[in-house]
TORTOR-381208 format. One record per residue: residue in three letters; x, y, z of N, C-alpha, C in turn. Coordinates in steps of 0.02 Angstrom, whole numbers, plus 32768, in hexadecimal, padded with zeros to 4 digits. Layout:
BEGIN
ALAXYZXYZXYZ ...
% end
This chain:
BEGIN
UNK2D63EABBCFD12D51EAD5CF942D22EB19CFA8 UNK2D16EB4BCF7F2CE6EB71CF842CDDEBA0CF3E UNK2CBCEBA7CF2B2C9DEBC1CEDB2C7DEBFCCEEB UNK2C9EEC39CEBA2C89EC57CEBB2C87EC84CE70 UNK2C62ECC0CE622C55ECD4CE1E2C99ED0FCE1B UNK2CB1ED30CE402CCFED6CCE442D12ED5FCE8D UNK2D44ED54CE852D60ED61CED22D9DED97CEA6 UNK2D88EDA1CEDB2DB9EDF5CEF82DF8EDECCF22 UNK2E31EDEFCF042E63EDE8CF532E82EE1CCF5B UNK2E6BEE4BCFAE2E8BEE6ACFBB2E4EEE88CFD9 UNK2E43EE9ED0272E1BEEB7D0452E21EEFCD04C UNK2E44EF2AD02F2E57EF6CD02B2E24EF97D01B UNK2E15EFD6D01E2DF1F012CFF32DCDEFF1CFB7 UNK2E03EFEBCF972DFBEFD4CF492DD1EF90CF44 UNK2DF2EF59CF5A2DD7EF22CF482D8FEF1FCF66 UNK2D89EF3CCF992D3FEF41CFC02D13EF6ACF8D UNK2D2CEFACCF612D03EFCDCF4A2CEAEFA9CEF7 UNK2D11EF77CEFD2D00EF7ECECA2CC3EF21CEDC UNK2CC8EEFFCF102CA6EEEECF282C58EEFFCF32 UNK2C58EF56CF432C22EF68CF3C2BF6EF86CF08 UNK2C25EF96CEE32BF2EF98CE922BF6EF51CE6C UNK2C23EF24CE852C08EEDFCE602BC0EEDCCE86 UNK2BAEEEC3CEC22B80EEC9CEDD2B3BEEFACEBD UNK2B4FEF28CEC92B22EF64CEA32B0BEF5BCE62 UNK2B3CEF3FCE332B35EF41CDE92B0EEEFCCDD2 UNK2B2FEEC8CDEB2B12EE78CDE42AFDEE53CE1B UNK2AE9EE23CDFA2AE0EDECCE392B1AEDACCE30 UNK2B47EDC8CE362B83ED97CE3A2B92ED88CE89 UNK2BA1ED3DCE7C2BB4ED1BCEC52C0BED3FCEDB UNK2C04ED5FCEF12C58ED98CEF42C73ED88CF57 UNK2CB2ED73CF212CD3ED5BCF842D11ED9BCF82 UNK2D1FEDB1CFCF2D5FEDE1CFC52D95EDADCFF8 UNK2DC5ED91CFD52E07ED7ACFFF2E31ED9BD00C UNK2E3CEDB9D0532E64EDD1D06A2EA0EDADD0A7 UNK2ED4EDA7D0AC2F10EDA1D0CA2F12ED9CD10D UNK2F02EDD7D1262EFEEDDCD15B2ECEEDE3D18F UNK2EE5EDD9D1D12E94EDC2D1F42E5AEE0DD20F UNK2E75EE42D1EE2E62EE87D2022E7DEEAAD1C3 UNK2E3FEEDAD1B62E2FEEFCD1892E69EF3DD18C UNK2E6EEF5AD1532E96EF98D1492ED0EF9DD18C UNK2EFAEF5ED1672F46EF5BD1922F78EF74D173 UNK2F77EF7FD1232FA6EF8BD0F12F93EFD4D0E1 UNK2F9FEFE1D09E2FA6F034D0782F59F03AD08D UNK2F1CF01FD08E2EDFF058D0A32EDDF068D0E5 UNK2F01F060D1112EF4F060D1432F3CF08BD15C UNK2F62F08ED14B2FADF08DD14E2FACF0D2D125 UNK2F86F10BD12D2F80F161D0FA2F7EF191D121 UNK2F8EF1B9D0FB2F66F1FED1252F1EF20ED12C UNK2EFFF1E0D1062EBDF1E1D10A2EABF229D0DA UNK2EC2F249D0B22EC0F295D0912E8EF26FD047 UNK2E50F2A4D03B2E29F2A4D01B2E60F2D9CFE7 UNK2E6FF2CECFA52E8DF2E4CF7A2E5FF2FACF48 UNK2E4EF348CF442E1DF361CF0E2E23F35BCED4 UNK2E72F351CEB32E7CF356CE682EA0F38ACE44 UNK2EBAF3BFCE732EDBF3F4CE572F32F3DBCE42 UNK2F3EF3A0CE4F2F6FF39CCE432F8AF361CE09 UNK2F4DF35CCDEE2F4FF320CDAE2F41F330CD73 UNK2F62F328CD3A2F55F335CD062F0BF340CCE8 UNK2EF9F361CCBA2EAEF375CCAF2EA1F33BCC7B UNK2E6DF323CC7B2E5CF2F7CC5B2E68F290CC66 UNK2EAAF292CCA12EB2F263CCA92E90F236CCCB UNK2E8DF1F8CCDE2E63F1C1CD132E83F1D1CD59 UNK2EBFF1FBCD572ECEF20FCD9E2E99F245CDBF UNK2EA3F285CD8F2E65F2B1CD972E26F28DCD99 UNK2E12F268CD8B2DC7F250CD792DB2F23ACDAE UNK2DDCF209CDC02DDAF1EACDF32DE9F20CCE49 UNK2E0FF229CE372E0BF271CE852DDCF28FCE87 UNK2DBFF2BFCE572D8EF2EBCE692D53F2C1CE60 UNK2D49F28BCE3D2CF8F26CCE562D13F247CE9F UNK2D46F236CE972D52F213CEE32D36F229CF1F UNK2D75F26BCF192D52F28BCF552CFFF2B9CF68 UNK2CE6F2B9CF2D2CAAF2C4CF3D2C6FF27CCF4F UNK2C8BF249CF2C2C57F21DCF4D2C74F208CF95 UNK2CAFF20BCF932CD7F1EECFEB2C97F226D01A UNK2C9FF24FD0122C8DF289D0532C36F281D046 UNK2C03F26CD01E2BBFF25AD0202BC2F20AD018 UNK2BFEF1DCD0272C08F1A6D0492BFDF1ADD099 UNK2C3DF1CCD0942C55F1CFD0F02C06F206D113 UNK2BE6F21FD0EF2BACF253D1062B6FF203D116 UNK2B67F1ECD0FD2B2FF1B6D0F52B36F182D129 UNK2B8BF16DD1332B84F131D1592BAEF14DD19A UNK2BBEF17FD19F2BC3F1A2D1F62C15F192D1F6 UNK2C3EF184D1B72C82F18FD1B92CB0F1C4D1CE UNK2CC7F1DFD1F22CEBF208D1F42D07F226D1C4 UNK2D0FF27AD1A12D14F29ED1822D1AF2EED18A UNK2D43F305D1852D56F356D18F2D5FF384D150 UNK2D45F39BD1382D5BF3CDD0FD2D77F3FED11B UNK2DB9F404D11E2DEDF42ED13B2E1BF44FD100 UNK2E21F444D0CD2E49F47CD08E2E77F463D092 UNK2EB4F47DD0632EE2F46FD06B2F12F4AED058 UNK2F4DF4BAD0662F6DF4E9D0402FADF4CFD020 UNK2FD3F4D4CFDA3002F4C8CFC13034F505CFCD UNK3073F4F3CFE03089F530CFF330D5F530CFC3 UNK30D4F56CCFA83112F583CF7F312AF597CFAF UNK318BF589CFAF31BEF5B0CFC831E8F5E0CFA6 UNK31F4F5DCCF653210F605CF2F31E5F60ACEF5 UNK320CF636CEC431EBF651CE8431DAF609CE62 UNK3203F5E3CE5F31F1F595CE3131C1F56FCE53 UNK31A9F56BCE96316EF551CEAB313BF57CCEA2 UNK3159F5BBCEAD3101F5F9CE8E30EDF5EACE5B UNK3121F5DCCE2E310DF5E5CDDC30EDF590CDD1 UNK3103F56DCDE930DDF515CDF83086F518CE0F UNK309DF548CE423041F55BCE633013F571CE17 UNK3022F590CDE82FFDF5A5CDAC2FE1F579CD93 UNK301AF547CD853003F502CD652FCCF4E8CD86 UNK2FEEF4DBCDCB2FA3F4B0CDE72F67F4D1CDDD UNK2F6FF511CDE82F26F530CDE62F10F52DCDAB UNK2F1FF514CD7B2EFEF51BCD262EEFF4D6CD27 UNK2F06F4A7CD3B2F04F46CCD4B2EB9F460CD75 UNK2EB8F47CCDBB2E7BF47BCDD92E42F4A3CDAC UNK2E65F4CBCD8A2E1CF4F3CD632DF9F4D6CD3A UNK2E27F49DCD0D2E15F46DCCE82DFBF42ACD04 UNK2E04F418CD422DF5F3E4CD632DB4F3EBCD7E UNK2D8FF431CD822D68F446CD942D6AF44ACDEC UNK2DAEF45BCE062DC4F457CE512DAFF49BCE5F UNK2D9FF4B5CEA52D95F4F2CEC22DD2F4EFCEE7 UNK2DE6F535CED32E38F55ACEE12E28F5B3CEE7 UNK2E6CF5B2CF062E7DF5F3CF0E2ECAF605CF19 UNK2EE6F634CEF62F17F63ECEFD2F1CF66BCF37 UNK2F66F664CF682F73F69DCFAA2FB3F6B4CF8B UNK2FB5F6E7CF7E2FF4F712CF483037F736CF77 UNK3025F712CFCB3047F744CFEF3059F70ED036 UNK3090F729D0543080F6FCD08D304DF70FD0BB UNK3055F73AD0B03009F758D0E22FDDF744D0DA UNK2FB2F737D0972F7EF70FD08E2F78F6D1D09C UNK2FBDF6B4D0912FD5F666D0A82FB7F666D0F6 UNK2FDBF68CD11F2FCEF694D16E2F8BF69FD18D UNK2F67F6A8D1532F24F6B0D1692EFBF674D15C UNK2F1CF650D13D2EF4F5F0D1372F17F5D8D162 UNK2F5CF5D4D16D2F90F59ED19C2FC3F5DCD1C2 UNK2F9DF602D1F32FD4F637D2273025F617D222 UNK301FF5D0D221306CF5CAD237308EF5B7D1F5 UNK3073F5A7D1BC309CF59ED18230B6F5DAD175 UNK3104F5A2D1423130F5D5D1223133F5D9D0E9 UNK3118F60CD0C7312FF5FFD0723127F65AD046 UNK313DF65ECFFD3124F69CCFF630E0F699CFCA UNK30C9F662CFB73078F64ECFA43072F616CFAD UNK3024F60BCF8D3001F5CFCF9A2FC2F5B2CF6F UNK2FAEF585CF672F78F57CCF492F4EF547CF84 UNK2F07F56ECF982EDAF555CFB52EBAF52ACF9F UNK2E95F4E5CFA12E79F4C4CF9E2E36F4B3CFC3 UNK2E0BF4ECCFD32DD3F4C2CFFB2DA8F47FD001 UNK2DB3F455CFDE2D88F424CFD02DB4F3E3CFEE UNK2DEFF3E5CFFF2E2FF3BAD0122DFCF39BD063 UNK2E00F362D06C2DF1F34BD0B42E03F306D0B4 UNK2DF2F30CD1072E22F2D3D12D2DE2F298D14A UNK2E01F25CD1342DCBF21BD1372DEDF1F3D16E UNK2DBFF1D0D18A2DD7F191D1BB2DD7F149D18F UNK2E0FF154D17C2E18F115D13A2E0DF0D4D156 UNK2E18F0D4D19C2E14F079D1A72DBBF083D1CA UNK2DABF0B7D1D42D5CF09DD1DD2D2CF093D18B UNK2D51F0C0D1712D35F0BCD12F2D34F06FD10A UNK2D73F05BD1202D83F01AD0FC2D44EFE4D11A UNK2D44EFE5D15B2D10EFAED1862CC9EFCDD169 UNK2CC1F005D1642C80F013D15F2C6DEFE9D112 UNK2CA2EFF8D0DD2CA0EFCBD09C2C8FEF83D0A1 UNK2CB9EF72D0CF2CB4EF28D0E62C67EF13D0F4 UNK2C50EF38D1322C11EF38D1472BDFEF29D10A UNK2BEDEF5CD0DC2BB2EF5ED0A62BB3EF3FD078 UNK2BDCEF1BD0662BF1EEDBD0402BD3EE9FD05C UNK2BDBEE87D0992BD9EE5ED0BC2B6DEE52D0C1 UNK2B64EE8DD0C32B0FEE8ED0CC2AF5EE96D081 UNK2B2CEE9FD0412B0FEE99D0152B0EEE54CFF0 UNK2B3AEE19D01C2B37EDCED01B2B85EDB0CFE0 UNK2BABEDEFCFF22BE4EDF6CFED2C21EDB3D021 UNK2C2FED88D0102C64ED4ED0482CA2ED7ED056 UNK2CA7ED76D08D2CF1ED90D09A2D1BED6BD0B4 UNK2D4AED50D0A12D81ED2CD0BB2DBCED5BD0E4 UNK2DBBED54D12B2DFDED78D1492E2DED3ED15F UNK2E73ED48D15A2EABED29D1512E96ECE5D137 UNK2E8FED07D0F12EA6ECCED0B82ED4ECEAD08E UNK2F11ECD6D0922F48ECEAD0772F4AECCDD02D UNK2F4AECFED0072F49ECD0CFB42F91ECB6CFAE UNK2FBEEC7BCF9E2FF5EC67CF992FF4EC6BCF44 UNK2FC4EC45CF182FD9EC2FCEFA2F87EC4BCEB0 UNK2F91EC62CE762F55EC5DCE552F67EC21CE0B UNK2F33EBF9CE0B2F3AEBDBCDCB2F0FEBD8CD9F UNK2F1EEBF9CD652EF8EBFFCD2E2EE3EBC8CCFA UNK2EA1EBACCD162E81EB7DCCFB2E61EB91CCBA UNK2E3EEB51CC892E28EB5DCC6D2DFBEB97CC61 UNK2DD9EB81CC932D8AEBA6CC972DA1EBD1CCE7 UNK2D9FEC06CCEC2DB5EC35CD2B2DEBEC23CD43 UNK2DE8EC0DCD8A2E41EC3ACDAA2E2EEBFCCDF3 UNK2E63EBCDCE222E63EBC2CE502EA4EBDBCE74 UNK2E85EC07CEBB2E9FEC25CEDB2EA1EBE8CF17 UNK2F00EBF1CF242F16EBC1CF5C2F1FEBE8CFA6 UNK2F00EBF6CFE52F01EC1DD00D2F18EBF7D031 UNK2F1CEC20D07E2F3EEBF5D0B82F18EBC6D0E0 UNK2ECCEBDBD0D72E96EBA3D0F42E6CEB85D0CE UNK2E62EBA3D0812E30EB75D0542E4BEB82D00E UNK2E29EB66CFE82E33EB60CF9C2E01EB7DCF7A UNK2DF4EBB4CF4D2DBDEBE6CF3E2DB5EBC8CEF2 UNK2D95EBC4CEE02D8DEBD4CE992D50EBFBCE76 UNK2D56EC3DCE322D3FEC56CE342D40EC68CDDE UNK2D06EC85CDC42D09EC90CD722D30ECBDCD5C UNK2D39ECFECD9E2D4EED35CD822D83ED43CDBB UNK2DBFED66CDC12DF3ED89CDED2DEAEDC0CDDB UNK2E07EDEBCE242E08EE20CE202E4CEE27CE58 UNK2E76EE44CE3A2EC3EE3CCE662EADEE98CE7B UNK2EC1EE90CEB42EB3EED3CEE82EECEECECF1F UNK2F28EEA1CF152F3AEE8ACF502F6CEEBCCF4C UNK2F78EEFACF4F2F98EF2CCF622FEBEF0CCF51 UNK3003EF14CF8C304CEF18CF973059EEE4CF79 UNK3031EE9ACF643044EE6ACF3D302FEE58CF0D UNK2FFAEE96CEE62FE1EE94CEB3300FEE5ECE73 UNK3040EE87CE6F3071EE73CE47308CEE1CCE47 UNK30A1EE0ECE7330AAEDCFCE7B3078ED9CCE66 UNK302BEDA4CE793003ED83CE7B2FEEED82CE2C UNK3003EDCBCE022FF7EDC7CDAA3028EDAACD92 UNK3063EDB0CDB23095ED82CD883091ED2CCD84 UNK3067ED1FCDC23068ECD4CDC13036ECB2CD70 UNK3004ECE6CD572FE2ECE6CD1B2FF3ECFACCDB UNK3039ED0CCCF73052ED36CCB83046ED7BCCA3 UNK302CED86CCDA3015EDD7CCC83042EE0CCCE7 UNK303DEE4FCCC1307CEE80CCE430BFEE7BCCF3 UNK30E3EE2ECCBD310EEE23CCEC3139EE62CCE7 UNK314BEEA1CCA2316AEECECC90316BEEFCCCD1 UNK313BEEF5CCFB313FEF2FCD413152EF01CD8F UNK3162EF28CDC5316AEEFECDF1314FEF42CE34 UNK3149EF35CE5C3141EF58CEA6317DEF5BCEC9 UNK3194EF9ACEBF31C6EFA9CEF831B6EFCECF2F UNK31ACEFB8CF67319BEFD5CFA131C9EFF1CFC7 UNK319BF048CFCF31ADF073CFEE31A5F0A4D032 UNK31A2F096D05C3191F0A9D0A93199F0F0D0B6 UNK3143F10DD0D03135F131D0E53142F14ED11D UNK315BF167D1573152F164D18E3142F1B7D1B3 UNK310CF1B5D1D430EBF1E3D1FA3100F1F8D23A UNK3116F23ED24E310AF24FD29930D0F273D29F UNK30BAF26ED2F1307CF29ED30C3091F2CFD332 UNK3082F316D3133082F345D34B306BF340D382 UNK308BF360D3BB306DF346D3F9302FF38AD407 UNK2FF4F36CD41F2FC9F38ED4352FB7F3CFD43A UNK2FEDF3F8D46A2FEFF41ED483300FF45BD43B UNK302AF437D401303BF45FD3C9300DF44FD38B UNK2FEAF42BD3AC2FC9F409D3662F9AF45ED33F UNK2FA5F495D35C2F84F4CBD33F2FAAF4E0D30B UNK2FF4F4D5D3103022F502D2DC3003F4DBD29B UNK2FC6F4B5D28D2FB1F49FD24A2F5EF49FD252 UNK2F51F4CDD23A2EF8F4C1D2442EDAF4A5D20D UNK2EEAF490D1CA2ED4F467D1A62F07F425D17C UNK2F22F437D1432F5EF421D11D2F83F44BD0FC UNK2FCAF427D1172FFAF462D0EE3030F428D0BA UNK303EF441D0853056F425D05D3082F448D029 UNK30B3F404D01B30F3F447CFE730E1F445CFB5 UNK30EAF471CF7930F2F486CF3230FBF43BCF1B UNK30DDF3F9CEFE30E9F3C8CEE13110F3E8CE9F UNK3141F3AACEAB3174F3ACCE7A315FF35BCE31 UNK3134F388CDFC3136F354CDE43146F32ACDBA UNK318BF326CDC131CAF2F0CDA231D1F2B9CDDE UNK31B8F2CDCE1F31B6F28FCE653172F26ACE60 UNK3174F231CE7D312DF21DCE9B310EF215CED0 UNK3154F237CEED3140F255CF34312DF2A5CF4F UNK3102F2B7CF7C30E6F2E1CF7A3120F310CFBB UNK3155F2E0CFD63163F2FBD0143148F2FDD052 UNK3176F315D06E315DF31FD0D73131F35ED0D5 UNK30ECF356D0D930CFF381D0F53086F381D131 UNK306BF3B2D13C303EF3AED1822FE9F38FD167 UNK2FC9F367D1832F83F35AD1952F59F35BD1CE UNK2F34F386D1D32F02F36BD2202EDFF349D1F9 UNK2ECDF30CD2202E9EF2D0D20F2E6AF2E8D21D UNK2E43F2B0D2282DF5F2ACD2322DEFF2A9D285 UNK2E25F28AD2992E12F285D2E42E34F2D1D30A UNK2E52F2E1D2E92E62F331D3082EBDF337D30F UNK2EC3F2F7D3132F1AF2E4D30B2F34F30CD2D9 UNK2F92F335D2DF2F96F33CD2972FD1F308D2A3 UNK2FDFF2F4D259301DF2DCD2413047F2F3D210 UNK307FF2DAD20230BAF2F2D1E430E1F2BED1C8 UNK30DDF2C9D1783103F299D15530D7F298D11B UNK30E5F253D0E63126F221D0FB314AF227D0DA UNK318FF21AD0E831CAF203D0BA31B6F1DCD090 UNK31EAF1D0D06B31D6F1A4D0393225F16CD038 UNK3233F137D0683275F116D0503254F0C9D043 UNK329EF0ACD0103284F06BD0113296F03FD03D UNK3252F024D042323FEFE3D06E3265EFA9D065 UNK3288EF93D08F32B4EF64D07C3274EF13D091 UNK3233EF26D08831F3EEF2D08931C2EEFED070 UNK31A7EED7D053316FEF0FD03F313AEF02D073 UNK3146EEE8D0C1310EEF06D0F8314AEF19D12C UNK316DEF30D10F31B1EF4CD146319EEF82D165 UNK317BEF85D18B315CEFBED1953189EFF9D1D3 UNK31BBEFD3D1EF31E6EFEAD2253235EFF3D1E9 UNK325EF022D1FF329AF02DD1DC32D9EFFED1F7 UNK32BBEFD2D21D32DBEFA1D24A32D0EF59D210 UNK3293EF5ED1FC3276EF26D1D13294EF0FD19F UNK32ABEEC9D181329DEEC3D1413293EE77D143 UNK3296EE6DD0FD3274EE11D0EA32A6EE10D0A0 UNK32C1EDE5D0BA3312EDD2D08232EBEDC1D036 UNK32A9ED9BD056329AED83CFF03276EDC5CFE7 UNK3257EDF6CFF73243EE29CFE1327CEE5ECFBB UNK32ACEE6FCFE532EBEE94CFE03312EE6ECFA0 UNK3316EE3ACFAC333CEE1BCF76331EEE27CF38 UNK32D2EE28CF2F32B2EE26CEF732A3EE66CED9 UNK32BFEE90CEF232BBEEE4CEF0331DEEF0CED6 UNK3332EEDBCEF4337AEEE0CECF337FEEBBCEBD UNK336CEE92CE963377EE5CCE54333AEE88CE1F UNK3316EEAFCE2032FBEEB5CDEE3320EF0BCDD5 UNK3316EEE5CD8C3350EF1BCD51332AEF6ACD61 UNK32E2EF5DCD6B32BFEF93CD5432D7EFD6CDA8 UNK32E8EFA6CDBB32E4EFDCCE0B3330F00BCDFE UNK335BEFCBCDE733ADEFF8CDE233A6F026CDBC UNK3385F024CD713367F055CD3D3353F094CD58 UNK331EF08FCD933320F0C2CDB23350F0E1CDD6 UNK3375F0C1CDF833A3F0E4CE1833E4F10BCDFC UNK33DAF0ECCDB8340AF122CD843409F15ACD7D UNK33C6F16ACD8633CFF1BCCD8433D5F1E8CDD5 UNK340BF20BCDBC3423F239CDF133DFF25FCE29 UNK33BEF26BCDF43373F287CE35336EF251CE57 UNK3362F224CE46333DF1EDCE723374F1DCCEB4 UNK33ABF1E6CE9B33EFF1BECEC833F1F1EBCF05 UNK33E2F233CEE733D7F26BCF1D33B0F26BCF45 UNK3368F263CF33332EF25ECF45332CF21ACF90 UNK3346F1CDCF733348F1A5CF92337CF1ABCFD5 UNK33A8F1E3CFBF33E0F1D6D00533CCF220D038 UNK3396F23FD0103375F268D040334BF25FD06D UNK3315F225D04332D1F21FD06E330AF1C9D0A0 UNK3336F1BCD0963357F188D0B23369F1A7D107 UNK337FF1DAD0F733A2F20FD13C335DF22AD165 UNK332DF220D14232F3F236D16932EBF1FFD19D UNK32E2F1C4D17C32CAF196D1A932ECF187D1E6 UNK3337F195D1C83354F170D2053372F1AED232 UNK336EF1EFD2173392F228D23F3340F252D255 UNK3335F25BD2863303F271D28A3316F2CFD27B UNK3339F2DBD29A333FF32DD2873345F336D253 UNK3352F312D2083351F31DD1C732FCF327D1AF UNK32DDF2E9D1D3327FF301D1D53275F327D1E7 UNK3287F351D223327CF385D2533286F3CBD223 UNK32ACF3C7D20132E3F3F7D1CB32AAF40FD18B UNK3295F3B9D16D325FF3BED1323211F3E2D157 UNK320CF3D2D19E31CAF3E8D1AC31BEF434D1B5 UNK3201F44CD1D13217F49ED1DE3201F4C8D19A UNK3212F495D15C3218F4CDD11831D1F4EED10D UNK319DF4B9D12F314BF4DDD12E3132F4F8D164 UNK3153F4D5D1AE3129F4F9D1E6317DF507D20A UNK319FF541D20231D5F54ED22C31D3F553D27F UNK319FF541D2A2319FF545D2EE318CF505D2F0 UNK319FF4C0D2BF319DF49ED2ED31DCF476D309 UNK31CFF470D3303221F445D35F3218F400D361 UNK3255F3DED3653266F395D37B3233F390D39E UNK3229F395D3E43215F389D41E31BEF388D3F8 UNK31AFF3A5D3DB3170F3B5D3BB3151F37BD3AA UNK317AF345D393315AF308D36A3182F2CAD385 UNK3157F29DD35E3141F261D397313FF22CD34F UNK3166F1FDD359316CF1D0D31E3111F1A5D329 UNK30FFF1A9D2EA30C7F17DD2E230C6F140D2B8 UNK309CF13DD2913094F100D26E30ACF102D23C UNK30B3F0E6D20230E2F0D3D1B030A9F0B0D194 UNK30C1F0C0D1493087F088D11C30CBF078D0DE UNK30A8F059D0BF30CBF031D08C30A4F03CD043 UNK30D2F072D02130B3F078CFDA30C8F04ACFA5 UNK308AF027CF8E3094F001CF5830B5F020CF0D UNK30F2F027CEFE30FBF06ACED33118F023CE91 UNK30F0F020CE6530F4F008CE27312CF01ECE09 UNK3171EFFFCDE831A7F012CDBD319FEFDACD83 UNK319AF00FCD4331AFEFDECD0C31F8EFBBCCF8 UNK31F0EF87CCDC3237EF81CCC73267EF99CCAD UNK325AEFE5CC833279F019CC773299F03CCCA8 UNK3283F039CCED328EF060CD153260F0A8CD23 UNK3223F093CD1C3208F0D1CD1831CDF0BCCD48 UNK31C6F0FECD7C317FF0F8CDBA314CF0F2CD81 UNK312DF0D2CD9430E3F0D2CD7A30A9F10ECD99 UNK3095F12BCD733082F17FCDA2303DF170CDA7 UNK301CF155CD712FB8F147CD712FA0F107CD78 UNK2F70F109CD7C2F54F0C4CD992F55F08FCD6E UNK2F79F059CD692F77F022CD3F2F5FEFD9CD4E UNK2F1EEFD5CD2A2F07EF89CD1E2F08EF75CCE9 UNK2F1BEF35CCE42F18EEF0CCB32EEBEEE8CCB2 UNK2EBFEECDCC712E75EEBFCC6A2E8CEE63CC34 UNK2E73EE33CC4B2E83EE00CC232E29EDEACC18 UNK2E1EEDAFCBFF2DD9EDA5CBF02DBEED90CC30 UNK2DE6ED74CC4F2DC3ED70CC9D2DD6ED76CCDA UNK2DFBEDBBCCD12E09EDD3CD182E24EE27CD00 UNK2E28EE32CD2E2E4EEE7FCD482E86EE88CD79 UNK2EBBEEA3CD542EF6EE9ACD8E2F19EEE3CD9F UNK2EF5EEFDCDDB2F0FEF3BCDFD2F54EF39CE06 UNK2F6CEF50CDEE2FCBEF4CCDEE2FCEEF8BCE1E UNK2FCDEFD0CE112FBFF012CE0D2F95F020CE2E UNK2F7DF037CE6A2F50F056CE7C2F45F07DCEC0 UNK2F8AF0C2CE812FC1F0F4CEA72F96F119CECB UNK2FABF151CEF72F8DF183CF112F70F1B0CED8 UNK2F4BF1D5CEE52F18F1CDCF1C2ED9F196CF0D UNK2F08F158CF452EC4F119CF312E8DF10DCF5C UNK2EA0F126CFA42E74F12DCFBA2E24F168CFA2 UNK2E55F1ABCF972E1AF1C4CF7C2DF2F1B6CF3F UNK2E10F195CF202E09F172CEE02DD3F135CEDE UNK2DC5F112CF132DB8F0C7CF332D74F0C8CEFF UNK2D45F0EDCF0E2D11F0E1CEFC2CF8F0EECEB1 UNK2D06F122CE972D06F11ECE472D35F0E3CE24 UNK2D77F0D4CE552DB6F0AFCE342D70F06FCE30 UNK2D6AF040CE612D3EF010CE642D0AF019CE4B UNK2CE3F047CE2F2CADF02FCE092CC9F02ECDCA UNK2D02F049CDC02D02F041CD722D23EFFECD6D UNK2D3FEFDFCD8E2D5AEF9ACD8F2D2EEF6ACD8D UNK2CEBEF81CDB62CBAEF4FCDBD2C96EF4FCD70 UNK2C94EF7ECD612C73EF9BCD172C93EF6ACCE4 UNK2CDFEF50CCE52CFAEF30CCC92CE6EEEFCCC6 UNK2CF9EED5CD0B2CECEE8BCD212C95EE78CD0C UNK2C6BEEAFCD022C2AEEA1CD0A2C09EEA1CCAF UNK2C4AEEB1CC962C3AEEB7CC3C2C4BEE6FCC29 UNK2C74EE3BCC482C9FEE1DCC282C5FEDD1CC2E UNK2C3BEDDCCC602C04ED88CC542BE9EDA8CBFF 
% end
């Protein structure tokens, strides 16, 4: 049995950021407990790697604050630590008048959030930025960047270990016991006692929180996002990042193009219900996870919306029919062809859903006297990880 002041469950970018900032702020004996034998196996390593500068988030919101500060801090961190990071910019493309009106709203948000932007009022101006993109207008945000998320996570891990944080890999937490003073964590390889708990378990954060009676009005519903890679000979179809105009009513952005820090161009993701919290292939399923989703009242209330049913059907088609994925890709870059796209990796988004059937769109963490449960480190989680982890560390430091 091992004792620590603080046990952080989850060795992703948020959990490691909390550890980093606790080490900087306090003299706590901190442990990070990660169920996998390698880091960045799930959400922290299975994403597009984009740093979102914050034009798409309501002014004054935590999302806006964390994204704008996170973009700045991440770029500095990558520069200081040799993590690949390329400031490429993004064009958000409008294909009709309704979307163009939405660009004006995004520009207002960018202005209030202090994000640099430029409105491109014609197809010609768009083509100057992205020669192969199609649209009648666009918003250009030059501060958007692409980072190697896996190298970032491993860099954080080395830093926290150098600062004296214990890192347990291959230790899956199966049960959390709330004791009179602190917590006992039963893992696949050990028992860990801690005075304070940070639950940053991502896809499984709700399950662990429910064990100690926290956040029972919420449940994670896993959505798989699949990516295709553009063949190297056609990679010049995208010079930076090409995004569709976001629908404020939906949490999913839709298929878009990203030039990564390694020079590869990826397209995606879609957003289809996953038949397991770690079902990365569309042929995989976990009966326990699937049963949990299908028996959750909030899930069926979510599907009571005709809009969500329509979106679910469209996204499902993109997963099982490549031609539908290609069609979605061609809305932004008409020149792309089916032969130009090769299936790449997939990630799973831990989308929190309330018992009322609402998609939780903002960061959500629940504090108790001796714990913080991070139930929703929602996109842009990677972008926000440094200031968000700093914020959580501050909350823990104040508890002693």
